N, C-alpha and C positions, 0 to 999 in steps of 0.2 A: 146447656143453654142453646147451642146451635140447633138441636133437635126441636126445642120449644119454639125457636124463632121460625124454623122451617114449617112447623105445624101451623103457626099463626099466619104465615104468608100463604101457605097452600092448605087451607082448611079441609078441602075435599080429597087431598092426596092420600094414596095408599102408603103402606109402610115402605114398599120398595122405592117409591119416589122420595120419601123423606130421607131414607138411608143414602140414596144417590146424591141428594142435595147436600147433606152433611159431609159426605165424602168429597164432593167437589170443593166445599169450603176448606176442608183439611188440606187438599192439594194446593189451593191458592195460598194458604197461610204458610205451608212448609216450603213449597217450591217457587212461589211467587206468582203474581197475577199475569206477568208477561209470559212466563212458562205455560200457565194454564191456558192463556189465549192462543198461543202458537201451537201447543202440543195437544190440547184437548178440545177447546171450544171451536177452533177452525175445522176440526174433523179430518185433518190430513195425516194423522198419525195412524199407521196401519195397526199398531198394537191395540188401539182402542176399538177396532173393528166396527166402525160407525156406519156401515152400509145399511140404511134404513129399509132397503128392499129385501134384506136377508134376515129372516127371523132369528136364526142362531147368532148372527152377528150382533143383534140387539142385546141378546142375553149375555154374550161374551163381553160386550162393551160395558154393561152395567156391573157385571161381576168383577171385571178388572179394575174399573174405577174404584169400586168399594174395597177390593183386596189391596190395591196399592195404597190407598188412604189408611187402611188399618195397619199395614206394615210400617208405613212412615210414622204414623202416630205412635205406635208402640216402640219404634226404634229410637225415638228422640231421647229416651232415658238411658240408652246404652252407651258405654264409652266409645269414643271415636266417631260417633254418628255425625256430629256437626262438621267434622273434617271431610265428610263424604258428600255434603250437600251440593257443592258446585259440580262435582263429578256426576252425581245423580241427575242434575239438570241437563247434562249433555249426553248421557248414556242412552243406549237402547233400553226401552222400558221393560221389555221382557226380562232382561238381566237385572234391572233394579227391583222389579217385582219379586223375582226368585230370591235375590239376596236378602231383602228386608223381610220377606215372608219366612225364609229359613231362620234368620236371626230371631224373629218373633216366636216361632214355634219352639226353638231351643230354649229361649228365655222363659217362656211360659211353662216349659217342662222342668224348670228348676236349674237349668245349666247357666253358668256364668258366660256371657257372650260379649265380645268386643269387636268393633270394626277395626281392621288393620289399615293404618295410613300408608299410602303408596310411597315407596322409596326408590323405585327403579332398580332395585337390586334383585337379581335372579334368585329365586328360592325364598324371598322374603315378602313378596307382594301377593300373598294369598288374601282372601277376602275377610275371613272371620277367624278369631282365636277363641276356642271353646274350653272352658274350665282351666284356662291358663296353660293348657298342654297341647291340645289337638288343633292342628292347622286345617282349616276347611276352605277349599276353593270351590266357588259357586259358578257354574256355567249354564247358559241358556241359549239354545238354538232359536233363531227367528222362526215365526210361524210358517213362512214360505220357503224355508230351507228344504232342499231336496236331499233325501238320504242317499249317501254312497258310503261304502266301507272306508274309502280313503278320507272322506270328510269327517266321519266319526273318529277315525284313528287320529287325525290331525287335532281335533278338538280335545281328545283325551291327552294327547302328548303335550299340548299347550297348558292344560290344566295341571298335569303332574309336574311340569317344570316350574310352576309357581309355588309348589310345596317345598318346604325345607328338606334337605337331604338327610338330616339327622334327627328327625322327630316323627311322631305319628301324624299321618295326613289322610284326609278324606276328600273325595270329589263328590259334589252334589250336582248332577246334570239334569236339566229340564229339556225334554225333547218335544218337538211339535206333535200335536195330537195325532196327525195323520200318519206319522211314522209307525204307530202301533198296529195299523192295518196294512202296512206296506210289506209285501211278501218278502222282498229282499232283506229288509230290516229284521223281520221275524226270523228268517233263516240264518242270517249272518251276524247279527249284533251280539249275541251272547259270546260267540267266539272272539269278537273284537274286545269286549269287556274283559274276558278272561286273559286274552293276550296282553292287554294293557297292564294288568296286575302282575303277570309273569315277568314282564320286562322292566317293571318299576317297583322295587321293593319299598320305596318311600311312601307308596299309596297303600293304606291299610284297608280301604273299602271304597266302593263306588255306589252311590245311591242314584237311581234313575227314576224320574217322576214325569208324569204327563197327565193331562186332563181328559176326562171322558164325559160327554154331555148326554144325558138321558132324558127322555120325555117324562113329564109329570102331569097327568091329566088334571083339569080339562085343557089348559093351554099354557102350562108352564114347562120349565126344564130345570134339571138339577145337575150341578157340576160335581163329579166324583173324581178325586185325585187317586191315580193308580201309581204303583211303585214297584221297583225290583231292586234288591240289594245284592251286590257282588262282593264277597269277602276275599281278602288276600290271606291265604293259608300260611304264607311265609314272609311277613313284612320285616323290614329292616329293624323297626322299633316296635315290638309288640306292646300293646297298650290296652289294659283292661277297660279304660274309659271309652274306647271306640265303639264297642258293640252296643252297650246301653244307649249311647248317643245316637247312633245310626238307627237302631230299632225304634227308639222313642220318636225320632224325627219322622221316620217313614210312617209309623202308625198314627202319629198326631196329624200328619198331613192328610192321610186317608180319612181320618175321622173329622177333620175340620171342614171339609168342603160342604157337607150337607147342612152345616149351620147357616150357610148363605140362603138355604131354602129355595123356594120357587120365586123367581124374579119375574114380575109381570112385564111383558114387552111394552116398550114406549115408542 
Protein backbone atom coordinates (compact mmCIF):
# COMPACT_ATOMS: atom_id res chain seq x y z
CA UNK A 1 0.00 0.00 0.00
CA UNK A 2 2.82 2.42 0.86
CA UNK A 3 4.53 1.74 -2.47
CA UNK A 4 1.29 2.38 -4.33
CA UNK A 5 0.69 5.63 -2.46
CA UNK A 6 4.27 6.77 -3.12
CA UNK A 7 3.90 5.96 -6.80
CA UNK A 8 0.67 7.97 -6.99
CA UNK A 9 2.24 10.90 -5.16
CA UNK A 10 5.44 10.83 -7.26
CA UNK A 11 4.32 9.54 -10.68
CA UNK A 12 7.65 10.39 -12.35
CA UNK A 13 9.87 8.93 -9.61
CA UNK A 14 12.31 6.12 -10.33
CA UNK A 15 12.36 2.94 -8.26
CA UNK A 16 15.12 4.23 -5.97
CA UNK A 17 13.04 7.22 -4.87
CA UNK A 18 9.96 5.04 -4.31
CA UNK A 19 12.00 2.65 -2.19
CA UNK A 20 13.48 5.55 -0.22
CA UNK A 21 10.02 7.08 0.35
CA UNK A 22 8.57 3.81 1.62
CA UNK A 23 11.60 3.27 3.88
CA UNK A 24 11.13 6.71 5.41
CA UNK A 25 7.49 5.84 6.09
CA UNK A 26 8.59 2.65 7.86
CA UNK A 27 11.01 4.60 10.06
CA UNK A 28 8.28 7.10 10.97
CA UNK A 29 5.88 4.32 11.93
CA UNK A 30 8.35 2.19 13.87
CA UNK A 31 10.50 4.83 15.61
CA UNK A 32 8.08 7.75 15.59
CA UNK A 33 7.71 11.08 13.76
CA UNK A 34 9.75 13.02 16.34
CA UNK A 35 12.66 10.58 15.98
CA UNK A 36 12.41 10.84 12.20
CA UNK A 37 12.46 14.65 12.33
CA UNK A 38 15.38 14.92 14.73
CA UNK A 39 17.55 12.06 13.50
CA UNK A 40 16.81 11.94 9.77
CA UNK A 41 14.93 14.91 8.34
CA UNK A 42 17.10 17.58 9.99
CA UNK A 43 20.19 15.98 8.51
CA UNK A 44 22.39 16.27 11.61
CA UNK A 45 22.92 12.54 12.11
CA UNK A 46 26.34 11.50 10.80
CA UNK A 47 25.12 7.92 10.31
CA UNK A 48 22.94 9.03 7.41
CA UNK A 49 25.84 10.77 5.60
CA UNK A 50 23.60 13.46 4.12
CA UNK A 51 26.35 15.70 2.74
CA UNK A 52 24.84 16.59 -0.64
CA UNK A 53 28.22 17.76 -1.95
CA UNK A 54 29.58 14.24 -1.57
CA UNK A 55 28.41 11.74 -4.21
CA UNK A 56 29.32 8.69 -2.13
CA UNK A 57 27.57 10.27 0.86
CA UNK A 58 24.32 10.41 -1.09
CA UNK A 59 24.57 6.73 -1.96
CA UNK A 60 25.43 5.81 1.65
CA UNK A 61 22.49 7.90 2.89
CA UNK A 62 19.92 6.14 0.71
CA UNK A 63 21.40 2.72 1.31
CA UNK A 64 21.34 3.09 5.08
CA UNK A 65 17.82 4.53 5.24
CA UNK A 66 16.51 1.59 3.22
CA UNK A 67 18.61 -1.01 5.08
CA UNK A 68 17.57 0.26 8.50
CA UNK A 69 13.90 0.25 7.48
CA UNK A 70 14.16 -3.29 6.12
CA UNK A 71 15.79 -4.54 9.31
CA UNK A 72 13.25 -2.86 11.59
CA UNK A 73 10.33 -4.04 9.50
CA UNK A 74 11.54 -7.64 9.51
CA UNK A 75 12.47 -7.52 13.20
CA UNK A 76 8.97 -6.62 14.37
CA UNK A 77 7.93 -10.26 14.27
CA UNK A 78 10.83 -11.53 16.38
CA UNK A 79 10.54 -12.16 20.15
CA UNK A 80 11.84 -9.31 22.29
CA UNK A 81 11.81 -6.72 19.51
CA UNK A 82 9.18 -4.45 21.09
CA UNK A 83 11.22 -4.28 24.30
CA UNK A 84 14.15 -2.84 22.31
CA UNK A 85 12.32 0.04 20.64
CA UNK A 86 13.02 2.72 23.22
CA UNK A 87 16.69 1.71 23.31
CA UNK A 88 16.83 1.77 19.50
CA UNK A 89 15.50 5.36 19.51
CA UNK A 90 18.42 6.46 21.70
CA UNK A 91 21.25 4.34 20.38
CA UNK A 92 23.90 4.99 17.75
CA UNK A 93 22.29 4.01 14.47
CA UNK A 94 25.30 2.08 13.18
CA UNK A 95 24.75 -0.28 16.10
CA UNK A 96 21.00 -0.51 15.51
CA UNK A 97 21.50 -1.20 11.80
CA UNK A 98 24.02 -3.95 12.48
CA UNK A 99 21.86 -5.60 15.17
CA UNK A 100 18.55 -5.64 13.30
CA UNK A 101 20.31 -6.52 10.05
CA UNK A 102 22.04 -9.47 11.71
CA UNK A 103 18.77 -10.65 13.24
CA UNK A 104 17.05 -10.35 9.86
CA UNK A 105 19.71 -12.36 8.03
CA UNK A 106 19.67 -15.13 10.60
CA UNK A 107 15.88 -15.32 10.65
CA UNK A 108 15.63 -15.50 6.86
CA UNK A 109 18.26 -18.27 6.92
CA UNK A 110 15.90 -20.37 9.02
CA UNK A 111 17.38 -19.72 12.46
CA UNK A 112 15.25 -18.98 15.52
CA UNK A 113 16.23 -15.50 16.69
CA UNK A 114 15.17 -13.45 19.70
CA UNK A 115 16.27 -10.08 21.05
CA UNK A 116 17.59 -10.30 24.61
CA UNK A 117 16.11 -7.87 27.12
CA UNK A 118 18.75 -5.92 29.05
CA UNK A 119 19.15 -6.96 32.70
CA UNK A 120 22.36 -5.12 33.76
CA UNK A 121 23.80 -8.53 34.67
CA UNK A 122 27.32 -9.23 33.38
CA UNK A 123 27.31 -12.14 30.97
CA UNK A 124 23.57 -11.94 30.39
CA UNK A 125 23.22 -8.75 28.36
CA UNK A 126 24.27 -9.99 24.94
CA UNK A 127 22.10 -8.86 22.03
CA UNK A 128 20.61 -11.93 20.34
CA UNK A 129 19.85 -15.52 21.30
CA UNK A 130 20.00 -17.84 18.29
CA UNK A 131 18.32 -21.25 18.12
CA UNK A 132 17.84 -21.08 21.88
CA UNK A 133 21.52 -21.94 22.40
CA UNK A 134 24.01 -19.48 20.93
CA UNK A 135 24.61 -16.06 22.53
CA UNK A 136 25.42 -13.44 19.90
CA UNK A 137 26.91 -10.06 20.83
CA UNK A 138 26.70 -7.44 18.07
CA UNK A 139 29.15 -4.52 18.02
CA UNK A 140 29.66 -1.71 15.52
CA UNK A 141 32.36 0.95 15.40
CA UNK A 142 31.35 4.44 14.33
CA UNK A 143 32.25 5.59 10.82
CA UNK A 144 34.78 8.13 12.10
CA UNK A 145 36.44 5.79 14.61
CA UNK A 146 40.19 5.68 14.08
CA UNK A 147 41.89 2.31 14.24
CA UNK A 148 44.34 1.49 17.00
CA UNK A 149 45.20 -1.96 18.30
CA UNK A 150 44.25 -0.79 21.79
CA UNK A 151 40.80 0.38 20.67
CA UNK A 152 40.10 -2.87 18.82
CA UNK A 153 41.22 -4.95 21.81
CA UNK A 154 38.99 -2.88 24.10
CA UNK A 155 35.96 -3.39 21.84
CA UNK A 156 36.53 -7.16 21.70
CA UNK A 157 37.00 -7.31 25.48
CA UNK A 158 33.72 -5.46 26.07
CA UNK A 159 31.93 -7.76 23.64
CA UNK A 160 33.18 -11.02 25.13
CA UNK A 161 32.31 -9.83 28.66
CA UNK A 162 28.68 -9.60 27.52
CA UNK A 163 28.68 -13.28 26.58
CA UNK A 164 27.74 -15.92 29.19
CA UNK A 165 30.73 -17.83 30.60
CA UNK A 166 29.12 -21.26 30.27
CA UNK A 167 27.66 -21.39 26.78
CA UNK A 168 28.59 -20.98 23.13
CA UNK A 169 29.07 -17.33 22.18
CA UNK A 170 29.74 -15.41 18.98
CA UNK A 171 30.81 -11.80 18.37
CA UNK A 172 29.64 -10.03 15.19
CA UNK A 173 31.70 -6.87 14.71
CA UNK A 174 31.10 -4.22 12.06
CA UNK A 175 34.16 -2.08 11.35
CA UNK A 176 34.39 1.26 9.51
CA UNK A 177 34.94 0.83 5.79
CA UNK A 178 38.20 2.79 5.83
CA UNK A 179 39.82 0.36 8.28
CA UNK A 180 40.07 -2.22 5.49
CA UNK A 181 42.59 0.00 3.68
CA UNK A 182 44.41 1.11 6.84
CA UNK A 183 47.91 -0.37 6.78
CA UNK A 184 48.10 -0.71 10.55
CA UNK A 185 44.77 -2.55 10.68
CA UNK A 186 45.76 -4.86 7.83
CA UNK A 187 49.05 -5.71 9.54
CA UNK A 188 47.84 -5.98 13.15
CA UNK A 189 44.16 -6.87 13.26
CA UNK A 190 44.38 -10.60 12.61
CA UNK A 191 46.74 -10.92 15.57
CA UNK A 192 44.28 -9.02 17.77
CA UNK A 193 41.36 -11.24 16.74
CA UNK A 194 43.39 -14.40 17.32
CA UNK A 195 44.56 -13.09 20.69
CA UNK A 196 40.97 -12.31 21.75
CA UNK A 197 40.00 -15.91 21.01
CA UNK A 198 43.01 -17.34 22.89
CA UNK A 199 42.29 -15.42 26.07
CA UNK A 200 38.53 -15.96 26.05
CA UNK A 201 37.32 -19.52 25.60
CA UNK A 202 33.72 -18.33 26.00
CA UNK A 203 33.93 -16.92 22.45
CA UNK A 204 33.47 -19.59 19.79
CA UNK A 205 33.92 -17.30 16.80
CA UNK A 206 34.28 -13.68 15.69
CA UNK A 207 32.65 -12.44 12.49
CA UNK A 208 34.01 -9.16 11.08
CA UNK A 209 32.06 -7.30 8.37
CA UNK A 210 32.51 -4.04 6.48
CA UNK A 211 31.11 -2.35 3.38
CA UNK A 212 32.93 -1.72 0.14
CA UNK A 213 31.45 0.69 -2.42
CA UNK A 214 32.15 0.04 -6.10
CA UNK A 215 31.26 2.15 -9.14
CA UNK A 216 28.54 0.84 -11.43
CA UNK A 217 28.45 2.65 -14.79
CA UNK A 218 27.10 4.90 -16.01
CA UNK A 219 26.51 6.81 -12.75
CA UNK A 220 25.67 4.35 -10.02
CA UNK A 221 27.39 2.57 -7.14
CA UNK A 222 26.94 -0.84 -5.55
CA UNK A 223 27.57 -1.71 -1.90
CA UNK A 224 29.30 -5.05 -1.37
CA UNK A 225 29.50 -6.50 2.14
CA UNK A 226 32.86 -8.10 2.88
CA UNK A 227 33.61 -10.36 5.82
CA UNK A 228 36.18 -12.45 7.67
CA UNK A 229 35.49 -15.26 10.14
CA UNK A 230 37.85 -16.16 12.98
CA UNK A 231 37.15 -19.50 14.69
CA UNK A 232 38.17 -20.54 18.19
CA UNK A 233 39.82 -23.95 17.95
CA UNK A 234 39.44 -24.57 21.69
CA UNK A 235 36.18 -23.01 22.96
CA UNK A 236 34.93 -23.73 26.47
CA UNK A 237 31.62 -24.97 25.09
CA UNK A 238 31.98 -26.64 21.69
CA UNK A 239 28.74 -26.28 19.76
CA UNK A 240 27.98 -27.73 16.33
CA UNK A 241 25.37 -24.98 15.87
CA UNK A 242 27.98 -22.21 15.72
CA UNK A 243 29.72 -22.95 12.43
CA UNK A 244 26.61 -23.25 10.23
CA UNK A 245 25.25 -20.11 11.89
CA UNK A 246 28.36 -18.00 11.31
CA UNK A 247 28.94 -19.30 7.80
CA UNK A 248 25.34 -18.71 6.79
CA UNK A 249 25.36 -15.24 8.32
CA UNK A 250 28.57 -14.17 6.57
CA UNK A 251 27.65 -15.62 3.19
CA UNK A 252 24.11 -14.20 3.38
CA UNK A 253 25.51 -10.79 4.23
CA UNK A 254 27.86 -10.87 1.28
CA UNK A 255 25.08 -11.97 -1.05
CA UNK A 256 22.50 -9.52 0.27
CA UNK A 257 24.17 -6.23 -0.61
CA UNK A 258 23.89 -6.41 -4.42
CA UNK A 259 20.12 -6.77 -4.03
CA UNK A 260 20.06 -3.06 -3.23
CA UNK A 261 21.29 -2.59 -6.79
CA UNK A 262 22.31 0.74 -8.20
CA UNK A 263 20.90 3.64 -6.24
CA UNK A 264 20.49 6.80 -8.27
CA UNK A 265 21.97 9.87 -6.57
CA UNK A 266 19.41 12.41 -5.35
